[in-house]
C-alpha positions as CSV (number, residue, x, y, z in Angstrom):
1,M,-40.0,-3.7,-7.1
2,K,-36.5,-2.1,-7.5
3,V,-35.7,-3.1,-3.9
4,L,-36.6,-6.8,-4.7
5,F,-34.6,-6.7,-7.9
6,S,-31.6,-5.4,-5.9
7,I,-31.9,-8.0,-3.5
8,L,-32.2,-10.8,-5.8
9,L,-29.2,-9.4,-8.0
10,I,-27.0,-9.2,-4.7
11,T,-28.0,-12.7,-3.7
12,F,-27.2,-13.9,-7.2
13,I,-23.6,-12.2,-7.3
14,S,-23.1,-13.6,-3.7
15,N,-24.0,-17.3,-4.5
16,S,-21.8,-16.9,-7.9
17,S,-18.9,-15.7,-5.7
18,F,-19.3,-18.3,-3.4
19,A,-19.6,-21.1,-6.0
20,E,-16.4,-19.7,-7.7
21,K,-14.6,-19.6,-4.5
22,N,-15.6,-23.2,-3.6
23,Q,-15.0,-24.4,-7.1
24,S,-12.2,-27.0,-7.1
25,L,-9.0,-26.4,-8.8
26,V,-9.3,-29.5,-10.9
27,E,-12.9,-28.3,-12.2
28,K,-11.6,-24.6,-12.6
29,Y,-8.5,-25.4,-14.7
30,N,-9.7,-28.7,-16.4
31,L,-7.2,-30.8,-14.5
32,Y,-9.2,-33.9,-14.6
33,G,-7.1,-37.0,-14.0
34,N,-7.9,-40.8,-14.3
35,E,-10.8,-41.2,-11.8
36,G,-13.5,-43.1,-13.3
37,K,-11.5,-44.3,-16.3
38,N,-11.5,-48.0,-15.1
39,R,-8.1,-48.4,-16.2
40,N,-6.0,-51.6,-15.3
41,R,-6.8,-52.6,-11.7
42,V,-4.4,-51.0,-9.2
43,T,-3.1,-53.3,-6.5
44,V,-1.4,-52.8,-3.2
45,D,-0.2,-54.8,-0.2
46,V,-3.5,-55.7,1.6
47,T,-2.0,-58.0,4.2
48,T,-2.9,-55.1,6.8
49,Q,-6.1,-53.3,7.5
50,R,-4.5,-50.0,6.2
51,G,-3.5,-51.9,3.1
52,Q,-7.1,-53.2,2.4
53,R,-8.5,-49.7,3.0
54,S,-5.7,-48.3,0.4
55,Q,-7.0,-50.8,-1.9
56,D,-10.7,-49.8,-1.4
57,F,-9.6,-46.2,-2.0
58,L,-7.8,-46.9,-5.2
59,D,-10.7,-49.1,-6.6
60,A,-13.2,-46.1,-5.7
61,A,-11.0,-43.6,-7.5
62,N,-10.6,-46.0,-10.5
63,T,-14.3,-46.3,-10.8
64,G,-15.0,-42.7,-10.1
65,N,-16.8,-43.4,-6.7
66,M,-15.8,-40.1,-5.2
67,Q,-18.2,-40.4,-2.3
68,L,-16.3,-43.5,-1.0
69,V,-13.0,-41.6,-1.8
70,E,-14.1,-38.7,0.5
71,Q,-15.3,-41.1,3.2
72,I,-11.8,-42.9,3.3
73,I,-10.1,-39.6,3.3
74,K,-12.0,-38.5,6.3
75,E,-11.5,-41.8,8.1
76,S,-7.8,-41.4,7.6
77,Q,-7.4,-38.0,8.9
78,D,-6.0,-39.0,12.2
79,S,-3.0,-40.9,10.7
80,N,-0.3,-39.1,8.8
81,N,1.0,-42.3,7.5
82,A,-2.3,-43.4,6.2
83,L,-2.9,-39.9,4.4
84,R,0.7,-39.9,3.0
85,N,-0.1,-43.4,1.5
86,L,-3.3,-42.3,0.0
87,L,-1.7,-39.2,-1.5
88,V,1.4,-40.8,-2.9
89,N,-0.8,-43.5,-4.6
90,S,-3.2,-40.8,-6.0
91,I,-0.3,-39.0,-7.5
92,L,1.4,-42.2,-9.0
93,Y,-2.0,-43.4,-10.6
94,G,-3.1,-39.7,-11.8
95,Y,-6.1,-39.3,-9.5
96,T,-6.0,-35.4,-9.4
97,R,-9.4,-35.0,-7.7
98,A,-8.3,-37.3,-5.0
99,V,-5.1,-35.5,-4.4
100,E,-6.9,-32.1,-4.2
101,L,-9.3,-33.6,-1.6
102,I,-6.6,-35.1,0.5
103,L,-4.5,-31.8,0.6
104,N,-7.7,-29.7,1.3
105,S,-8.8,-32.0,4.1
106,G,-5.7,-32.8,6.0
107,K,-6.5,-30.2,8.7
108,G,-2.8,-29.4,9.2
109,T,-1.6,-32.8,9.5
110,I,-0.3,-33.0,6.0
111,D,0.3,-30.4,3.2
112,V,1.6,-30.2,-0.3
113,N,5.2,-29.7,0.8
114,T,5.4,-32.4,3.3
115,V,8.3,-34.9,2.9
116,Y,7.3,-38.4,2.1
117,E,9.3,-41.6,2.6
118,I,8.3,-43.1,-0.7
119,Y,9.9,-46.6,-0.2
120,P,9.7,-47.4,3.4
121,D,11.1,-50.8,2.9
122,V,14.3,-49.5,1.6
123,K,17.0,-49.6,4.3
124,T,18.3,-46.1,3.9
125,S,18.2,-43.0,6.0
126,E,17.4,-40.0,3.8
127,N,17.7,-40.9,0.2
128,N,14.2,-42.0,-0.4
129,V,12.2,-39.0,0.7
130,F,10.5,-36.6,-1.6
131,T,7.7,-33.9,-1.8
132,A,4.5,-34.6,-3.6
133,L,5.9,-32.5,-6.6
134,E,9.0,-34.4,-6.9
135,V,6.9,-37.7,-7.0
136,A,4.6,-36.2,-9.6
137,S,7.6,-34.9,-11.7
138,R,8.9,-38.6,-12.3
139,V,5.6,-40.0,-13.3
140,G,5.2,-41.1,-17.0
141,A,8.8,-42.1,-17.5
142,S,10.3,-45.8,-17.2
143,K,13.7,-45.8,-15.8
144,I,15.2,-46.7,-12.5
145,N,14.1,-43.6,-10.1
146,C,11.4,-42.7,-12.4
147,T,7.7,-44.4,-12.5
148,S,5.6,-45.5,-15.3
149,A,2.6,-45.7,-13.4
150,D,0.8,-43.2,-15.9
151,S,1.3,-41.6,-19.1
152,G,-0.2,-38.9,-21.5
153,D,-1.0,-35.6,-20.2
154,V,-2.4,-36.5,-16.8
155,P,1.2,-36.4,-14.9
156,V,1.5,-32.9,-16.4
157,K,-2.0,-32.0,-15.1
158,M,-0.9,-33.3,-11.6
159,V,2.1,-31.2,-11.5
160,K,0.0,-28.1,-12.5
161,L,-2.5,-28.9,-9.7
162,L,0.3,-29.3,-7.1
163,L,1.8,-25.8,-8.2
164,L,-1.5,-24.2,-7.8
165,L,-1.9,-25.7,-4.3
166,G,1.5,-24.2,-3.4
167,A,4.1,-26.7,-4.0
168,D,7.6,-25.3,-3.7
169,V,9.6,-25.8,-6.8
170,H,12.9,-25.1,-5.0
171,F,12.7,-28.0,-2.5
172,K,15.9,-30.2,-2.5
173,D,16.1,-33.8,-1.7
174,Y,18.8,-35.9,-0.2
175,Y,20.8,-35.3,-3.3
176,E,19.8,-31.8,-3.6
177,E,17.7,-32.6,-6.8
178,T,14.5,-30.5,-7.5
179,A,11.4,-31.6,-9.2
180,L,12.9,-30.0,-12.3
181,S,16.0,-32.1,-12.0
182,L,14.2,-35.2,-11.8
183,A,11.8,-34.4,-14.7
184,A,14.9,-33.6,-16.8
185,Y,16.4,-36.9,-16.0
186,C,13.0,-38.8,-16.4
187,G,12.5,-37.3,-19.8
188,G,9.4,-35.2,-19.4
189,L,9.6,-32.3,-21.8
190,E,6.0,-30.9,-21.0
191,M,6.7,-31.5,-17.5
192,V,10.1,-29.6,-17.6
193,K,8.3,-26.6,-19.6
194,T,5.7,-26.6,-16.8
195,L,8.1,-26.2,-14.0
196,I,10.1,-23.7,-15.8
197,D,7.2,-21.6,-16.7
198,H,6.2,-21.4,-13.0
199,D,9.6,-20.3,-12.2
200,K,12.4,-19.6,-14.5
201,S,14.9,-19.1,-11.7
202,Q,15.2,-22.7,-11.0
203,A,16.6,-23.5,-14.5
204,G,20.2,-23.5,-13.6
205,A,19.8,-25.0,-10.1
206,K,22.7,-27.5,-9.3
207,D,22.4,-30.9,-7.4
208,R,24.8,-32.1,-4.7
209,S,27.2,-33.1,-7.6
210,G,26.9,-29.7,-9.4
211,C,24.7,-31.0,-12.2
212,T,22.2,-28.7,-13.8
213,P,18.8,-29.9,-15.5
214,F,20.6,-29.7,-18.7
215,I,23.3,-32.3,-17.6
216,Q,20.4,-34.5,-16.1
217,S,18.7,-34.5,-19.3
218,V,21.8,-35.7,-21.1
219,D,22.3,-38.5,-18.5
220,G,18.6,-39.4,-19.1
221,Y,19.1,-39.7,-22.8
222,T,22.1,-41.9,-22.3
223,N,20.1,-44.2,-20.0
224,R,16.6,-44.3,-21.4
225,G,16.5,-42.3,-24.6
226,T,15.2,-39.0,-23.6
227,D,13.8,-36.9,-26.4
228,L,16.5,-34.9,-27.8
229,A,14.0,-32.0,-27.9
230,L,14.3,-31.9,-24.1
231,V,18.3,-31.7,-24.3
232,D,17.7,-28.8,-26.7
233,F,15.1,-27.0,-24.7
234,L,17.2,-27.1,-21.5
235,L,20.4,-26.1,-23.3
236,K,18.6,-23.0,-24.6
237,T,17.0,-22.3,-21.3
238,E,20.5,-22.6,-19.5
239,G,22.9,-21.5,-22.2
240,N,26.1,-23.3,-21.2
241,I,26.9,-26.5,-23.1
242,D,30.2,-27.0,-21.5
243,I,29.0,-26.8,-17.8
244,S,30.5,-29.6,-16.0
245,C,29.8,-31.7,-12.7
246,R,30.7,-34.8,-10.8
247,F,29.4,-37.8,-12.4
248,G,29.3,-41.5,-11.6
249,N,29.2,-44.0,-8.7
250,Y,31.5,-44.1,-5.8
251,G,32.4,-40.6,-5.6
252,G,32.3,-40.1,-9.3
253,T,34.7,-38.2,-11.8
254,E,34.9,-34.4,-11.5
255,N,34.5,-32.1,-14.4
256,M,32.4,-34.2,-16.6
257,T,30.8,-32.3,-19.4
258,A,27.6,-33.3,-21.5
259,L,29.7,-34.3,-24.3
260,M,31.8,-36.5,-21.9
261,I,28.6,-38.0,-20.5
262,A,27.1,-38.8,-23.9
263,S,30.5,-40.3,-25.2
264,K,30.6,-42.6,-22.1
265,S,27.2,-44.3,-22.6
266,Y,27.2,-47.9,-23.4
267,Y,23.6,-48.3,-22.6
268,K,22.2,-46.6,-25.8
269,D,23.3,-45.4,-29.0
270,T,24.3,-41.8,-28.3
271,L,25.7,-40.9,-31.7
272,E,22.8,-38.5,-32.4
273,L,23.2,-36.9,-29.2
274,V,27.0,-36.4,-29.5
275,K,26.4,-35.0,-33.2
276,Y,23.8,-32.6,-31.7
277,L,26.4,-31.4,-29.0
278,L,29.1,-31.0,-31.3
279,D,27.0,-29.0,-33.8
280,H,26.1,-26.6,-30.9
281,D,29.9,-26.0,-30.3
282,A,30.6,-28.3,-27.4
283,N,34.4,-28.0,-26.6
284,I,35.9,-31.4,-27.8
285,N,39.2,-30.8,-25.9
286,L,38.0,-30.3,-22.4
287,V,39.3,-32.8,-19.9
288,N,37.8,-34.1,-16.6
289,S,39.6,-34.5,-13.3
290,I,41.8,-37.3,-14.5
291,G,42.7,-35.6,-17.6
292,Q,40.4,-37.6,-20.0
293,T,38.9,-36.1,-23.1
294,A,35.5,-37.2,-24.5
295,L,37.4,-39.3,-27.1
296,M,39.3,-41.1,-24.6
297,I,36.1,-42.0,-22.6
298,A,34.4,-43.1,-25.7
299,I,37.1,-45.4,-26.7
300,A,37.4,-46.8,-23.0
301,N,33.7,-47.6,-23.0
302,E,33.7,-49.2,-26.5
303,N,31.5,-46.5,-27.9
304,F,33.1,-46.9,-31.4
305,D,30.8,-44.9,-33.6
306,V,31.0,-42.1,-31.3
307,A,34.8,-42.3,-31.1
308,K,35.2,-42.3,-34.9
309,L,33.0,-39.1,-35.1
310,L,35.3,-37.5,-32.3
311,I,38.4,-38.3,-34.2
312,E,37.0,-36.7,-37.3
313,K,36.2,-33.6,-35.6
314,S,39.5,-33.3,-33.5
315,E,42.6,-31.4,-34.5
316,T,45.9,-33.3,-34.2
317,S,46.7,-31.4,-31.1
318,G,43.4,-32.7,-29.4
319,L,44.2,-36.2,-30.3
320,N,47.4,-36.1,-28.5
321,I,46.2,-34.7,-25.2
322,Q,47.5,-36.6,-22.2
323,D,45.6,-37.6,-19.3
324,K,47.2,-37.6,-15.8
325,Y,48.9,-40.9,-16.4
326,E,50.3,-39.5,-19.7
327,R,48.1,-41.6,-21.9
328,T,46.7,-40.3,-25.1
329,A,43.7,-41.5,-27.2
330,L,45.8,-43.9,-29.1
331,D,47.2,-45.6,-26.0
332,Y,43.5,-46.1,-25.0
333,A,42.9,-47.6,-28.4
334,L,45.9,-49.8,-28.1
335,K,44.9,-51.3,-24.7
336,G,41.8,-52.6,-26.5
337,G,44.1,-55.2,-28.2
338,N,43.5,-57.0,-31.5
339,A,39.7,-56.7,-31.4
340,S,38.6,-55.5,-35.0
341,E,36.8,-52.5,-33.7
342,F,39.9,-51.3,-31.6
343,I,42.0,-51.8,-34.8
344,E,40.0,-49.6,-36.9
345,I,40.1,-46.9,-34.3
346,Q,43.9,-47.3,-34.0
347,K,44.3,-46.9,-37.7
348,Q,42.2,-43.9,-37.8
349,L,44.0,-42.1,-35.1
350,I,47.4,-42.9,-36.7
351,Q,46.3,-41.6,-39.9
352,S,45.0,-38.7,-38.3
353,G,48.5,-37.9,-36.5
354,A,47.9,-39.4,-33.2
355,L,50.9,-40.4,-31.2
356,S,51.3,-42.6,-28.1
357,G,52.2,-40.8,-24.9
358,I,53.7,-43.8,-23.1
């Protein structure tokens, strides 16, 4: 009887270990995504047979038909392009179980750190390729270079799943941006926290322009209203409010600080962001590669409320800093002519002791 009990006990333990070993990560860590939620119909290009199969796959995932999902994955294993297409779409639409199935059944033809061409119709060489983690880190936002295919907690679950599957947080794309850089720009606070918790050493990583995730979050705020809490979190993580990088199109301007970037914006009201940066001791007198202060940049970009605040916070010596062309902040304001907003700035500068440099 004792022998029989021992055999039954060993069998139970073995079966339990086998079940735990073969339990999916989605189940084990409660990373369930959007499968079976019957959300708005997902559509893809169905002009080709592969396109039609992708549509069948997304419809199956959307309705929770995981048997058909697995069948289509198996049918696609001989084609890297087909698997890549299924994987990227699954990430974009939050199908975590489908992602795990694809990455676990690729038989070496595809893995979590494979580089994917996300927009193959774009006629560029290298600047549209990303890893699965980089794609996932941009989901849940709405901005060019970010995606809005999903929201809520599913995008963060997707990132957690990919990290569990071995995704490399240090991979850099064509612009030398990491998943953290993209998440910081796209405004995902929980996404950023998840990535940093996984590996804190990436917090200050610089892209090709020398911009860190903190700078990326400031840029994201100026373009799409990133939560100020994200900027605050990354500043406290990195610890350098005056770090600078090359910023802008066509080569960009060197030595642009967060305060300068916030002052430049004309897409969104950045007054609260500028106040935050000044309250955290951003150096108001730093200059970029052409000698401009944040105040000059604010005036040149007609960011008048920010300009008024910067004048209030500046010493007279700071107001009279000259750029490489010997222009002061007053010269920038005078260049604006007789428009009422520029006249207000001119008066405020003169009353504060500002002088012309030319």
